[in-house]
N, C-alpha and C positions, 0 to 999 in steps of 0.2 A: 389674626382671620386670614387665611389664605383666601387668591381670589379664586375664583370660578376659573376651571377648563372651559376651552372650546367644547362643541362635541367631538370633532374629529382626534383634539389631543386628549380627550375622554375615554375614547376608544382603542389609541394607539396606546395608551398607559392600561388601558386595562386587558390589552392584550396581552402587552410586554409583563404583565405581573402576574397573569395566569400561566406565562411559562416558566416561574422563579422557580427553583426545588426549593424547600425546606432548611433553613440554615443549619437545625440541629442535624440535619440525616446528612450532611456534609462536612467533609474534614477540608477542603479548598473552597477558593473564589469559583463562583460558578460565571462564566462568561456573560449567564442571562443576568446577576446583576449589576456587571459592568455597563450594560446595557441598558437598564432600567435607570441605573445614574445618568447615561449618557442622555439618555431623553428626558429624563428631569433639569437639568443642564438647558435643553434644548425648551423647555418652559421658562427658562428664568427661575430655577429652583436649582442650589448648590451645598444639597448633602456632600457630609463629609465623610460617608462611609456607607456599608452594604446595610448595616440596622437601620438607620437615621432615613437612608432612599426608601426600604420596607415602610419606617413609620409614616413617610411624609406621602407617598403615595396610598396605604391607606386612609389618612386622612385626605384627599384628594378624589377620591376616587367614594368615598362617603356623603360628598360635596354636592355628587351629580355634575350639572356641566350646564352653562350658561344656553338661553333656550331663545337669545338674541342672536 
């Protein structure tokens, strides 16, 4: 089970996630995907690629954030 993000982490991730282009619409990697991976790394998560980063971000965003 994933730990919940703080409120500021959640909103930073949500903002970055909304900037991502569709993987199917792009023939090459977008810099936005690399920024998503870097952001997840700062939160202590280490996805191995674009697809894993997107799936991880979706799961984290579905958990909301810590209320404490």
